[in-house]
C-alpha positions in Angstrom: 50.9 -19.1 20.3 50.1 -22.6 19.0 47.1 -24.1 17.3 46.0 -27.6 17.6 44.4 -29.3 14.5 42.5 -32.7 14.6 43.3 -34.5 11.3 40.9 -37.3 10.3 39.6 -39.2 7.3 37.6 -42.0 6.0 34.7 -42.0 8.4 32.3 -43.6 6.0 29.2 -42.2 7.8 30.4 -43.2 11.3 32.7 -41.1 13.6 34.3 -42.9 16.5 33.2 -41.4 19.7 36.7 -41.1 21.2 37.8 -39.2 18.0 34.8 -36.9 18.3 35.9 -36.1 21.9 39.5 -35.4 20.8 38.2 -33.0 18.1 36.5 -31.0 20.9 39.9 -30.4 22.5 41.4 -29.0 19.3 41.1 -25.6 17.8 40.4 -26.7 14.2 39.4 -30.0 12.5 40.4 -31.3 9.1 38.5 -34.2 7.4 40.3 -35.6 4.3 37.4 -37.1 2.6 35.1 -40.2 2.4 32.8 -38.5 4.9 29.6 -40.1 3.5 27.1 -38.4 5.7 26.8 -34.7 6.7 26.0 -35.8 10.2 29.7 -36.6 10.6 30.7 -33.0 9.8 27.9 -31.8 12.1 29.4 -33.8 15.0 32.8 -32.2 14.6 33.0 -29.3 17.2 36.5 -27.9 17.5 36.9 -25.0 19.8 36.8 -22.4 17.0 34.1 -24.2 15.1 36.4 -24.2 12.0 36.1 -27.5 10.0 38.0 -28.0 6.8 36.7 -30.9 4.7 37.3 -32.2 1.2 35.5 -34.7 -1.0 36.7 -38.2 -1.2 35.9 -40.7 -4.0 32.7 -41.9 -2.0 31.5 -38.3 -1.4 28.9 -37.8 -4.1 25.1 -37.4 -3.9 24.3 -41.0 -4.8 26.1 -42.3 -1.8 25.0 -39.6 0.8 21.5 -39.3 2.3 19.2 -37.8 -0.3 18.5 -34.6 1.6 22.3 -33.8 1.8 23.0 -33.4 -1.9 23.8 -29.7 -1.7 26.2 -30.3 1.2 28.2 -33.0 -0.6 28.3 -31.1 -3.9 29.8 -28.1 -2.0 32.8 -30.0 -0.8 36.0 -28.9 -2.6 38.5 -31.5 -3.8 41.5 -29.7 -2.3 41.5 -27.3 0.6 44.2 -25.1 2.2 44.7 -24.0 5.8 47.2 -21.3 6.8 48.7 -21.9 10.2 51.4 -20.4 12.3 54.7 -21.6 10.6 53.1 -22.8 7.3 50.5 -24.0 5.1 48.5 -27.3 5.2 47.0 -28.6 2.0 44.3 -31.3 2.2 42.9 -33.7 -0.5 41.7 -37.3 -0.4 44.6 -38.7 -2.4 42.8 -41.0 -4.7 43.8 -38.9 -7.7 47.4 -39.7 -7.0 47.1 -43.4 -7.5 43.9 -45.2 -6.5 45.6 -48.1 -4.7 48.5 -46.3 -3.0 48.8 -42.6 -3.3 52.4 -41.6 -4.1 53.9 -39.3 -1.6 56.3 -37.7 -4.1 53.4 -37.0 -6.4 51.6 -35.3 -3.5 54.7 -33.3 -2.6 55.0 -32.2 -6.2 51.3 -31.2 -6.4 51.7 -29.0 -3.2 55.2 -27.7 -3.1 54.1 -24.6 -1.2 52.8 -26.6 1.7 54.6 -27.6 4.9 52.1 -30.5 5.4 50.0 -32.4 2.9 47.1 -34.4 4.4 45.4 -37.2 2.5 43.1 -40.2 3.3 41.7 -42.9 1.0 44.0 -45.9 2.0 42.7 -46.1 5.7 46.4 -46.6 6.6 47.9 -44.2 9.2 51.1 -42.7 7.9 53.4 -39.9 9.1 56.1 -39.3 6.4 58.0 -36.4 8.0 61.4 -37.3 6.4 61.4 -34.4 4.0 59.4 -31.4 3.1 56.5 -31.1 2.7 55.5 -33.7 5.3 52.8 -36.1 4.0 50.4 -37.7 6.5 47.4 -39.9 6.4 45.4 -40.2 9.6 43.9 -43.6 8.8 40.2 -44.3 9.2 38.2 -42.4 11.9 35.1 -44.5 11.6 34.4 -48.2 11.7 35.3 -49.2 8.0 38.6 -50.9 7.4 40.3 -49.4 10.5 43.2 -51.7 10.4 43.3 -52.3 14.1 41.1 -49.5 15.4 39.9 -46.0 14.5 42.7 -43.5 14.2 43.5 -39.8 13.9 46.4 -37.4 14.2 46.7 -34.1 16.2 48.9 -31.4 14.8 50.2 -28.8 17.1 51.6 -25.9 15.1 53.5 -22.7 16.2 55.6 -20.4 14.2 58.7 -22.3 15.5 57.7 -25.9 15.8 55.2 -28.4 14.4 54.4 -31.6 16.1 52.1 -34.5 15.1 50.7 -36.9 17.7 49.1 -40.2 16.6 46.0 -41.8 18.2 44.5 -45.2 17.8 41.5 -46.6 19.5 41.6 -50.4 19.3 38.5 -52.3 18.3 36.9 -54.0 21.2 37.7 -57.7 21.4 34.9 -59.8 19.9 33.2 -62.1 22.2 33.6 -65.7 21.0 31.0 -68.1 22.2 32.0 -71.6 23.0 30.2 -74.4 21.1 30.2 -77.8 22.6 30.1 -80.9 20.6 27.7 -83.6 21.8 
């Protein structure tokens, strides 16, 4: 038996529609913070309905819609998900160096994990060279996507874990010609 998990982060109140569609094909969804609007979480519909989300540095009541204060305050800073073959730990990552979270620091913070998921940098990274693996899905919205919205899909079974990477390039911007008279 295997489980598929959509891994996303840094939507900043806007979820890319193709990532939303990918989530619907997965069993579980993980959001690693900087959600910025509860409507993003409401739009995540994995097959089991299970959504794991953590608070990012932009997830506090002053930055969310006023009527969602309770929802944002309820977000944990760290979450755990037990899967076949191991444990996933999730946090936003900004507490491990604001500019560039340190993978060794994340590994030391979560030695019991098979996979550590973080966000914050908007840079997609798959560091699977040693245990625990450390991944960042990049930005799944429209803010600083670095070439297009992105996410990861983890397929986990007792014997094997595999991570697939997805990027949805930004549409080419139309440039209007200006003629000189």
